[in-house]
N, C-alpha and C positions, 0 to 999 in steps of 0.2 A: 567733473560735468555730470549733472543729473541726467536722467532719462529723458525728460521732456526735450532737453536741448539737444542730446545725442540724436534723437528721434528726429527732431528739425533739421539735422545736418543731413539727413538722407531723403527728406521731402524732395519728391520728383515734381518740377513745374508743370508737367502733364499727367500729373496722377501719381500718387504715392506708389510703394512697392510692398508686396507681403504675398502670404502663402497660408498652408494649412497647418493649425494648431494641433498640440499632440500632448501625451503625458509626459514626454520628456523631449527636451532639445534634440537629443540625437535621432529619436525614432521620427521626431517632427522634419529633422533635417531629410531623413530617408523619403518621407512622404511627399515633402515639396518637391525635392529633386526627381522622384518618380514621377510626379503629375507633370512637372515642367518637361522632364522628357518626354512623356506621352504627347505634349502640345508640339514639340518639335518636330516628333515623327508625324503628326498630322500636317503640320506646316510643310513638312518635306512632299507629303502625300498631295496636298492642294498646288503645291507649285510644280510639281510633275504634271498634273492635269491642266493647269493653266498655260505651260509651255509645251503640250503634247503636239501642237500644231507645228513646230518649229520656230514659230516666232510669236513672240509675247506682245499684246496690246496693253501697256502700261496704263492706259486711260479706262479701261475695263476694270471695276473694283468688285471682287466677291461681295455678294449682299445676302443670298439666303440658300437652302438647300430644301427642296420640299420632301416630304415623305416618301421614302422609295427610292428617291433620286440618291445621286453616290458624288455628285460634284457639284461645285458651287455655281449658282446662276449670277451672272455678272451684270453691273449696270454702268452706263457710262459715268465717268467722274464729273459732275457738274453741280451747280449750286442747288438744282432741284432734287438731288439725289443724296439726302443728308446722312447717309452711312458709308460716303466713299473715304472718308480718314480712318476707319477702323481697320481696315486690313494693313495698310502701312503701319499703323500703332502696334498690330499683332506682331508684324516683322521687327519692329524697333525693339520690342520687349524680348521676343526671342533673341535677338543680336545680344541683348544686353545680359541674358541668363547663358548664352553658349559661347560669345566671343566669335562666332562663325561669319567671315568676310564675306561668304556668298548671301547670306542672308542680309547683311547690311547693305549689300550692293541692290537686293531686290528692293528693300525697303526705300532705299533713296531713289529709286526709279519710279515706284509706285508714289512716293511723296511728290517727286517733281511733279507728277502728272496733276496735281491738283493746283498748280499757281494760276493758271486760267481763271479759278473761281475767284481769286482775291483780285485780278486784275478788272472782272466785271462790276457793274453795279451791284451793290448789296441786295440779295435776295430774302433771306430772313435770317432770323436768331441762328441757325445751325452752324455758322461758321466756325463757332467754336469747335464743335465735333468736328467739323470738317478739318480744319487747320491745327488745331492744339493736340488732337490725337496723332496726327502725322507730323507736322512740322514741328509741333511741341516735343514729341519724345525723340524727334531726330536732332533737335537742337542741344537738348539735355545731353545727349549721348556723345555728340560729335562737335557742339560749339562751330558749327557752320554757320557763318556769319550770313550767308545767303538765306538760311532758314530763319534767323531772327529777324531780318527784314520783311520776310512774309508774314510772319506772325504779328509783327507791328503794324503793318498794313492792314490785316485782317481786324485786329482790335478797332483801329480807327474808323474800318468800314462799319464794324458791328454798333458802334457808340452811334452812329448816325440813326440807329433806330430807337434811341433813348428818347423818351420824350417828358421833359421836366415837369409839365403839369401833372402828369401821371405820376411820374416815378419809376416807370419800368422800361424797360425794352419791348416794343412790338414785336412780339413773336411771328406773327404770320401777317404782314402788311396786303397781302393778297385777299385775306378772309375778313377783313376789318367791315365790309359790308354784311358779309355773310353773317359774321357773329354779333353785329350790333355796337361795335366801337373798337377802340385800341384794344387788342388782346394780348396776354401773356399767358404762356403755358409752363407747367412746371418742370419741363425739360430744360427750361431756358436757364434754370439755377446752374447747370454745369457749364454753360458758357461763359459764366463769369468769371470761371479760373483764367481764361485768357486775358481778360481786362485787368484783374489783378496782375499778372505775372508782366504784362506790356508795362503797366504803370511802373513797376520796380526795375524794370530793365530797359530803359531809355525811352519808354514811350510818353504820351501825356499823363502828367499826374491826376488829371481829372478823371481819367478813366477807373481809377481807384474809387472815387466817390460815386461814379454812377454804377458800380459794382454793389458798393454799401446800398446804395438808395434802393437799387433794384430789389436786393435782399430784404430789407426793411419793409418796403410795401408789399412785397408778396408774403412776408410773414403776417402782415395785419390783415390782409384781405383773402388770401386765397386757402386759408384753413376753417375747418368747423371747430366749435368750441372743444370737441375730443381730440383735435390736433390731426386728423386725417383731411386729406387735402382735394381740392378740387382741381381737376386737370387745367381747366381754363379759367382765368379771372377776366372780364370785359370792363373797360373804364371809359369814361365819358373823356373824348381826346382832349377837349377845350378845357374843361375845369377840373379834369382828374377825378370825378366823382366814380365811385365803385357801383358798377351797374349790376353785377350778377356773377355768380360762379356757376360754372356747368362743366359738362365732359365733352370731349371729343372721341376719346378711344377708351373710354371706360363702359361699364354696363348702365349707369344712369348719373343724372347729375349730382346725387347725394349719395354714391358709392364710392368706395375706396378703390380706385384702380391701382393693382399691384405695383406696376413701374412707375407709374406717377409719384405714388409714395416713396420710392426706392430713391426717384431723381431728387425728392425733397431731403431724405437722409443724407445722400452723398453731398447734394449741394449745401446743406447748412454746415456739415462737418467741415467740407473746405472753406465756407466763408469764415468759421472761426479760425482755422488755421491762418487764414491771410489777415484777419483783422485783431484776433484775440479779446474779441468784445466777448464777455459772457453770457450777453443777452443770445448770442448765436448757440453756443455749447449747450445752454438750457434748452433752447428751441431743438436743437437736434437731437437731444435725448428725448423730449416730448415725442416728437414725430416719429423716432426709432421705436420708443416703447411701445406705442400703440399698434405699430405695425408687427412687432415680435409676439404681441400678447394674441395675435388672432392668426399665427401661421399654422398649417398642418403639422403632424408629427415629424413629417421629415424635414421641415423647414424650407421647402421649396413651394412658393405660393401658388394658388390657382390665379388666373390672369385677373379676376376682380374678387375682393374679398367678400362682395355682397351678391354673389350668385352661389349655387351649391357648391359646398366645399367638400366634394367627393368626386372620385374619377365617374363618368368620363368628362367633367368638366376640364377643359384645356388648362395645364399649368403655364406658367412663364418662368422658365429657367433664366432668362435675361434679367428680371427682377433680382432672382436671387443671387447673381452674379455681382450685381450694382451694388446692393445691400453687405453682401460679404466683404466686397472690398472696403466699403466706407465702414462697415464695423470695426475692421482692422487699425485704421486710422484712428477711428473715436474712442477706441479702447485706451489710447495713448494719452488722451485730454482729460479723464475722468478720474474719479480715485480709484485705489485697488480694486476694492470689491467690484464695483459697477464695470471696471473695465475687464477684470476677469470673467464677468457674465457676458460681456460682449464678443470678448474672444472665444468663448464657448459656444455661443452662438454661430459665430462665422465657423467655428469649427463642424458644427453639426451641418451647415449649409455646405462647406465643402467637402465634407465626408459623403452626404448623400450625393454631390454630384460626381464622385468617383464611381458610384454604382453602374452596372449596365442600364439601368432604367433611364439614366439620364446622359451618360456618356455614349458616342458614336461608336467607339472601339473599332473602328474599321468598317462600319455600316455606310459611313462616308466620310467627306473630307473633313468634316467640322470637328471641334473639341467634343461640343455639346448638342443635344436634340431637346425636343419640348418647349420652344421658346413661342410667345403669342404676340404677334405685331400688332395687327389692328382689326380686333374682334368683330367689333361692329361693322366694318366695312366687308368682313369676311375675307380679310388679307393676312398671309403667314400666320394660320393658326396651326400650332404643331410643328413649327418649322425650326431647322437649326438657323439661326440667325447671325450675322456677324458679328453685332454688339455684345451678344452673349459672349461668344469667345473671347472678344477685348477685355471686357471687365471679368472674365474668368482668368485670364493670364495675367491682369494686371493685379488681381488679388492674390494668386499664388507668387508674383514677383515681390509685393509688398510684405508678406508674411516672411518671406526669404531674407529680405532686409532687415525684417524686425528681430527675427532671430540672431542675428550678429548683434544688434543694440541692445536687446534685452529678453536674453532665452527665459528667464524667469517669468516674465509677464505671458509669454507665449505658451510655457509649460503648465500654466493654470489652466490652460484649457484642456479637457478630459475627452475629446471626440475624434480620438485616430481610430 
């Protein structure tokens, strides 16, 4: 069995699994295991704080930690709170890596608190983040049929936001008037994974077609000639004409918002995995290479690539975590030389994220500090944010799996 087939056998429906590259597979194992053990300790610290009152409200999900605070600020699990699926997903990854039954019980309870979101009318595109990070990882590890039914229901709900005239899912129905038309944000690429999965696991096969069409339309309109992305694309909802590309969370309409480009890298890598269409693999490399070419020396981006690229400009650790996880997967789809380069870049990112500059190391309950949520709105600037931790533990889990499949590829990275 060749490497690609072996790796595909380990692909996780709610995201792959991977961790930190190194000079040798043995030292890589130690590094990955140490990092995952650190995550497990921080999870215990979080659970201790979340249960300190003696009773746990599982409908309140961790969202962020402000600079100087030590415990998670929680928000209600609801459709309007797009981050509610990340904490259950983190717990599922920890259970996968530790086998701890107490963690699985916590993961199940936090996951089930999200079910009312699926039972309500669809709010926006974030159903994928909410349901696939939580129920998706839970089903992958437990095969609980109740979880599967929730995922299939969520996929059908998400599909109702697809406009065939445009060829994309409307990300924010509530903002159609404000933005001037049917709007699609780059973040939406991540939610396509749930549609692909549902189409292969008992859902409507048309969900696959929706996901592919969304990716094609986004590829055609939501990128500049240099392959940097617009955060938002706006279309005429009647005839599907592209109206404009603009930003909501970036510095300017024509700037490269770090996390937006990260969503593109992750999203098109995943779309290639699901379709095996070489167009998407080629495009994934193009959007990746422009991102990598503009990173600072430690490989952790400032929040936007077109603002001053020096401190005290805020960083966005969350973008680094998303890209590190994506690069580990992407490295397995390209030729050996380029794959080694992508693994080396992921290694540099994860090595930097081990440093005291970025790890909380007991300063608070999170894994990592220094993410930027919505800079133009002055929201979550220089915070610990739950989705940074999610993609960090996913990246570590992915590399741990990849070392079992192809240690030589992992060992091509020299960045421990």
